[in-house]
KEVOMI-208516 format. One record per residue (C-alpha): residue in one letter; x, y, z. Coordinates in Angstrom, 3 decimals, m for minus. Layout:
<tipa><res>A</res><xx>X</xx><yy>Y</yy><zz>Z</zz></tipa>
...
% end
This chain:
<tipa><res>X</res><xx>92.779</xx><yy>50.062</yy><zz>121.063</zz></tipa>
<tipa><res>X</res><xx>90.236</xx><yy>47.262</yy><zz>121.233</zz></tipa>
<tipa><res>X</res><xx>90.661</xx><yy>44.195</yy><zz>118.982</zz></tipa>
<tipa><res>X</res><xx>88.106</xx><yy>41.382</yy><zz>118.864</zz></tipa>
<tipa><res>X</res><xx>86.596</xx><yy>42.399</yy><zz>122.236</zz></tipa>
<tipa><res>X</res><xx>83.123</xx><yy>41.315</yy><zz>123.287</zz></tipa>
<tipa><res>X</res><xx>81.621</xx><yy>43.378</yy><zz>126.071</zz></tipa>
<tipa><res>X</res><xx>83.626</xx><yy>46.503</yy><zz>127.003</zz></tipa>
<tipa><res>X</res><xx>82.339</xx><yy>49.322</yy><zz>129.239</zz></tipa>
<tipa><res>X</res><xx>84.574</xx><yy>52.437</yy><zz>129.651</zz></tipa>
<tipa><res>X</res><xx>83.432</xx><yy>55.244</yy><zz>131.956</zz></tipa>
<tipa><res>X</res><xx>84.966</xx><yy>58.554</yy><zz>132.941</zz></tipa>
<tipa><res>X</res><xx>87.919</xx><yy>58.097</yy><zz>130.543</zz></tipa>
<tipa><res>X</res><xx>90.106</xx><yy>60.928</yy><zz>129.373</zz></tipa>
<tipa><res>X</res><xx>91.608</xx><yy>59.803</yy><zz>126.035</zz></tipa>
<tipa><res>X</res><xx>94.075</xx><yy>62.212</yy><zz>124.518</zz></tipa>
<tipa><res>X</res><xx>97.396</xx><yy>62.529</yy><zz>122.853</zz></tipa>
<tipa><res>X</res><xx>99.458</xx><yy>63.559</yy><zz>119.862</zz></tipa>
<tipa><res>X</res><xx>100.067</xx><yy>60.933</yy><zz>117.190</zz></tipa>
<tipa><res>X</res><xx>97.136</xx><yy>58.744</yy><zz>118.075</zz></tipa>
<tipa><res>X</res><xx>93.400</xx><yy>58.136</yy><zz>117.710</zz></tipa>
<tipa><res>X</res><xx>91.054</xx><yy>58.528</yy><zz>120.689</zz></tipa>
<tipa><res>X</res><xx>88.916</xx><yy>55.380</yy><zz>120.612</zz></tipa>
<tipa><res>X</res><xx>89.835</xx><yy>52.579</yy><zz>118.209</zz></tipa>
<tipa><res>X</res><xx>87.871</xx><yy>49.328</yy><zz>118.048</zz></tipa>
<tipa><res>X</res><xx>88.324</xx><yy>46.556</yy><zz>115.491</zz></tipa>
<tipa><res>X</res><xx>86.003</xx><yy>43.538</yy><zz>115.019</zz></tipa>
<tipa><res>X</res><xx>84.415</xx><yy>44.133</yy><zz>118.429</zz></tipa>
<tipa><res>X</res><xx>80.903</xx><yy>43.779</yy><zz>119.831</zz></tipa>
<tipa><res>X</res><xx>78.973</xx><yy>45.454</yy><zz>122.645</zz></tipa>
<tipa><res>X</res><xx>81.418</xx><yy>48.319</yy><zz>123.164</zz></tipa>
<tipa><res>X</res><xx>80.150</xx><yy>51.172</yy><zz>125.428</zz></tipa>
<tipa><res>X</res><xx>81.895</xx><yy>54.361</yy><zz>126.497</zz></tipa>
<tipa><res>X</res><xx>80.178</xx><yy>56.945</yy><zz>128.665</zz></tipa>
<tipa><res>X</res><xx>80.959</xx><yy>60.160</yy><zz>130.669</zz></tipa>
<tipa><res>X</res><xx>84.296</xx><yy>60.458</yy><zz>128.900</zz></tipa>
<tipa><res>X</res><xx>86.457</xx><yy>62.910</yy><zz>126.943</zz></tipa>
<tipa><res>X</res><xx>88.301</xx><yy>62.351</yy><zz>123.661</zz></tipa>
<tipa><res>X</res><xx>90.560</xx><yy>65.326</yy><zz>123.095</zz></tipa>
<tipa><res>X</res><xx>93.658</xx><yy>66.598</yy><zz>121.334</zz></tipa>
<tipa><res>X</res><xx>94.192</xx><yy>63.480</yy><zz>119.185</zz></tipa>
<tipa><res>X</res><xx>96.026</xx><yy>64.145</yy><zz>115.951</zz></tipa>
<tipa><res>X</res><xx>94.899</xx><yy>61.166</yy><zz>113.843</zz></tipa>
<tipa><res>X</res><xx>91.162</xx><yy>61.334</yy><zz>114.632</zz></tipa>
<tipa><res>X</res><xx>88.637</xx><yy>60.901</yy><zz>117.441</zz></tipa>
<tipa><res>X</res><xx>86.881</xx><yy>57.567</yy><zz>116.888</zz></tipa>
<tipa><res>X</res><xx>87.748</xx><yy>54.728</yy><zz>114.497</zz></tipa>
<tipa><res>X</res><xx>85.443</xx><yy>51.680</yy><zz>114.311</zz></tipa>
<tipa><res>X</res><xx>86.033</xx><yy>48.798</yy><zz>111.877</zz></tipa>
<tipa><res>X</res><xx>83.911</xx><yy>45.664</yy><zz>111.768</zz></tipa>
<tipa><res>X</res><xx>82.063</xx><yy>46.481</yy><zz>115.034</zz></tipa>
<tipa><res>X</res><xx>78.535</xx><yy>45.777</yy><zz>116.161</zz></tipa>
<tipa><res>X</res><xx>76.604</xx><yy>47.265</yy><zz>119.035</zz></tipa>
<tipa><res>X</res><xx>78.723</xx><yy>50.287</yy><zz>119.899</zz></tipa>
<tipa><res>X</res><xx>77.521</xx><yy>53.214</yy><zz>122.008</zz></tipa>
<tipa><res>X</res><xx>79.340</xx><yy>56.385</yy><zz>122.934</zz></tipa>
<tipa><res>X</res><xx>77.166</xx><yy>58.474</yy><zz>125.276</zz></tipa>
<tipa><res>X</res><xx>77.294</xx><yy>61.581</yy><zz>127.515</zz></tipa>
<tipa><res>X</res><xx>80.773</xx><yy>62.486</yy><zz>126.371</zz></tipa>
<tipa><res>X</res><xx>82.878</xx><yy>65.293</yy><zz>124.925</zz></tipa>
<tipa><res>X</res><xx>84.855</xx><yy>65.133</yy><zz>121.648</zz></tipa>
<tipa><res>X</res><xx>87.018</xx><yy>68.259</yy><zz>121.422</zz></tipa>
<tipa><res>X</res><xx>90.110</xx><yy>69.753</yy><zz>119.937</zz></tipa>
<tipa><res>X</res><xx>90.978</xx><yy>66.798</yy><zz>117.734</zz></tipa>
<tipa><res>X</res><xx>92.483</xx><yy>66.883</yy><zz>114.222</zz></tipa>
<tipa><res>X</res><xx>93.154</xx><yy>64.207</yy><zz>111.744</zz></tipa>
<tipa><res>X</res><xx>91.894</xx><yy>62.452</yy><zz>108.678</zz></tipa>
<tipa><res>X</res><xx>88.282</xx><yy>62.154</yy><zz>109.888</zz></tipa>
<tipa><res>X</res><xx>86.806</xx><yy>62.742</yy><zz>113.349</zz></tipa>
<tipa><res>X</res><xx>84.607</xx><yy>59.545</yy><zz>113.174</zz></tipa>
<tipa><res>X</res><xx>85.739</xx><yy>56.829</yy><zz>110.871</zz></tipa>
<tipa><res>X</res><xx>83.229</xx><yy>53.985</yy><zz>110.712</zz></tipa>
<tipa><res>X</res><xx>83.692</xx><yy>51.064</yy><zz>108.352</zz></tipa>
<tipa><res>X</res><xx>81.749</xx><yy>47.790</yy><zz>108.093</zz></tipa>
<tipa><res>X</res><xx>79.801</xx><yy>48.460</yy><zz>111.280</zz></tipa>
<tipa><res>X</res><xx>76.218</xx><yy>48.229</yy><zz>112.501</zz></tipa>
<tipa><res>X</res><xx>74.127</xx><yy>49.481</yy><zz>115.430</zz></tipa>
<tipa><res>X</res><xx>76.314</xx><yy>52.420</yy><zz>116.437</zz></tipa>
<tipa><res>X</res><xx>74.649</xx><yy>54.925</yy><zz>118.776</zz></tipa>
<tipa><res>X</res><xx>76.371</xx><yy>58.318</yy><zz>119.458</zz></tipa>
<tipa><res>X</res><xx>74.204</xx><yy>60.066</yy><zz>122.011</zz></tipa>
<tipa><res>X</res><xx>74.348</xx><yy>63.213</yy><zz>124.076</zz></tipa>
<tipa><res>X</res><xx>77.758</xx><yy>64.221</yy><zz>122.770</zz></tipa>
<tipa><res>X</res><xx>79.388</xx><yy>67.605</yy><zz>122.716</zz></tipa>
<tipa><res>X</res><xx>81.457</xx><yy>67.560</yy><zz>119.465</zz></tipa>
<tipa><res>X</res><xx>83.296</xx><yy>70.869</yy><zz>119.466</zz></tipa>
<tipa><res>X</res><xx>86.457</xx><yy>72.570</yy><zz>118.173</zz></tipa>
<tipa><res>X</res><xx>87.680</xx><yy>69.781</yy><zz>115.925</zz></tipa>
<tipa><res>X</res><xx>89.431</xx><yy>70.169</yy><zz>112.545</zz></tipa>
<tipa><res>X</res><xx>89.491</xx><yy>67.451</yy><zz>110.000</zz></tipa>
<tipa><res>X</res><xx>92.588</xx><yy>67.731</yy><zz>107.820</zz></tipa>
<tipa><res>X</res><xx>92.911</xx><yy>65.028</yy><zz>105.172</zz></tipa>
<tipa><res>X</res><xx>96.253</xx><yy>66.120</yy><zz>103.888</zz></tipa>
<tipa><res>X</res><xx>95.921</xx><yy>68.949</yy><zz>101.302</zz></tipa>
<tipa><res>X</res><xx>92.183</xx><yy>69.405</yy><zz>101.897</zz></tipa>
<tipa><res>X</res><xx>89.545</xx><yy>69.170</yy><zz>104.638</zz></tipa>
<tipa><res>X</res><xx>87.784</xx><yy>65.832</yy><zz>105.177</zz></tipa>
<tipa><res>X</res><xx>84.331</xx><yy>65.151</yy><zz>106.633</zz></tipa>
<tipa><res>X</res><xx>83.553</xx><yy>64.915</yy><zz>110.325</zz></tipa>
<tipa><res>X</res><xx>82.058</xx><yy>61.491</yy><zz>109.704</zz></tipa>
<tipa><res>X</res><xx>83.437</xx><yy>59.069</yy><zz>107.249</zz></tipa>
<tipa><res>X</res><xx>81.058</xx><yy>56.078</yy><zz>107.016</zz></tipa>
<tipa><res>X</res><xx>81.503</xx><yy>53.200</yy><zz>104.630</zz></tipa>
<tipa><res>X</res><xx>79.602</xx><yy>49.929</yy><zz>104.263</zz></tipa>
<tipa><res>X</res><xx>77.753</xx><yy>50.474</yy><zz>107.573</zz></tipa>
<tipa><res>X</res><xx>74.173</xx><yy>50.544</yy><zz>108.798</zz></tipa>
<tipa><res>X</res><xx>72.152</xx><yy>51.942</yy><zz>111.715</zz></tipa>
<tipa><res>X</res><xx>74.634</xx><yy>54.688</yy><zz>112.587</zz></tipa>
<tipa><res>X</res><xx>72.808</xx><yy>57.314</yy><zz>114.723</zz></tipa>
<tipa><res>X</res><xx>73.866</xx><yy>60.636</yy><zz>116.178</zz></tipa>
<tipa><res>X</res><xx>71.218</xx><yy>61.598</yy><zz>118.735</zz></tipa>
<tipa><res>X</res><xx>70.596</xx><yy>64.529</yy><zz>121.109</zz></tipa>
<tipa><res>X</res><xx>74.052</xx><yy>66.043</yy><zz>120.531</zz></tipa>
<tipa><res>X</res><xx>75.687</xx><yy>69.370</yy><zz>119.888</zz></tipa>
<tipa><res>X</res><xx>78.056</xx><yy>69.879</yy><zz>116.951</zz></tipa>
<tipa><res>X</res><xx>79.765</xx><yy>73.277</yy><zz>117.231</zz></tipa>
<tipa><res>X</res><xx>82.809</xx><yy>75.197</yy><zz>116.096</zz></tipa>
<tipa><res>X</res><xx>84.211</xx><yy>72.400</yy><zz>113.904</zz></tipa>
<tipa><res>X</res><xx>86.092</xx><yy>72.817</yy><zz>110.680</zz></tipa>
<tipa><res>X</res><xx>85.560</xx><yy>70.132</yy><zz>108.009</zz></tipa>
<tipa><res>X</res><xx>84.582</xx><yy>69.636</yy><zz>104.356</zz></tipa>
<tipa><res>X</res><xx>81.149</xx><yy>68.309</yy><zz>105.299</zz></tipa>
<tipa><res>X</res><xx>79.229</xx><yy>66.687</yy><zz>108.134</zz></tipa>
<tipa><res>X</res><xx>79.310</xx><yy>63.215</yy><zz>106.476</zz></tipa>
<tipa><res>X</res><xx>80.712</xx><yy>61.487</yy><zz>103.485</zz></tipa>
<tipa><res>X</res><xx>77.811</xx><yy>59.278</yy><zz>102.659</zz></tipa>
<tipa><res>X</res><xx>74.137</xx><yy>58.867</yy><zz>103.442</zz></tipa>
<tipa><res>X</res><xx>74.407</xx><yy>56.391</yy><zz>106.335</zz></tipa>
<tipa><res>X</res><xx>74.264</xx><yy>58.796</yy><zz>109.272</zz></tipa>
<tipa><res>X</res><xx>70.882</xx><yy>59.328</yy><zz>110.943</zz></tipa>
<tipa><res>X</res><xx>70.497</xx><yy>62.585</yy><zz>112.846</zz></tipa>
<tipa><res>X</res><xx>67.946</xx><yy>62.857</yy><zz>115.652</zz></tipa>
<tipa><res>X</res><xx>67.749</xx><yy>66.025</yy><zz>117.821</zz></tipa>
<tipa><res>X</res><xx>71.199</xx><yy>67.359</yy><zz>116.814</zz></tipa>
<tipa><res>X</res><xx>72.022</xx><yy>71.073</yy><zz>117.302</zz></tipa>
<tipa><res>X</res><xx>74.538</xx><yy>72.650</yy><zz>114.878</zz></tipa>
<tipa><res>X</res><xx>76.278</xx><yy>75.858</yy><zz>115.844</zz></tipa>
<tipa><res>X</res><xx>79.071</xx><yy>77.848</yy><zz>114.047</zz></tipa>
<tipa><res>X</res><xx>80.670</xx><yy>75.004</yy><zz>112.153</zz></tipa>
<tipa><res>X</res><xx>82.612</xx><yy>75.649</yy><zz>108.969</zz></tipa>
<tipa><res>X</res><xx>81.694</xx><yy>73.077</yy><zz>106.358</zz></tipa>
<tipa><res>X</res><xx>82.885</xx><yy>73.531</yy><zz>102.741</zz></tipa>
<tipa><res>X</res><xx>79.780</xx><yy>71.667</yy><zz>101.420</zz></tipa>
% end
């Protein structure tokens, strides 16, 4: 968990575990993670609140469950690039939630990534996710 961090670079990380989120950052700037895996987390994959200048690149997000795979609130300039997002299930209690839950945020981009074999209510709850060169394969979205 990152809180009020300026300038973080994580590389070749394996973030996993039951009863936790993968990457959590709060009120942080210039956060980068690359060549990493976020897997088997039961609360969600990535949670960003009040962050600026975040990049997650060349990484795998797999086998996670939880309230939302990506929860992004009050953030700007978030780049998610060259990700393999596969085999995740978003369970928001009695119903499925979206893969991306984005609130009060801008410049959130998913680029050159593969989204496959996920189970969720929808790709995104809100219009703030820009998709560039994203391949979708065998996802189960309710909407």
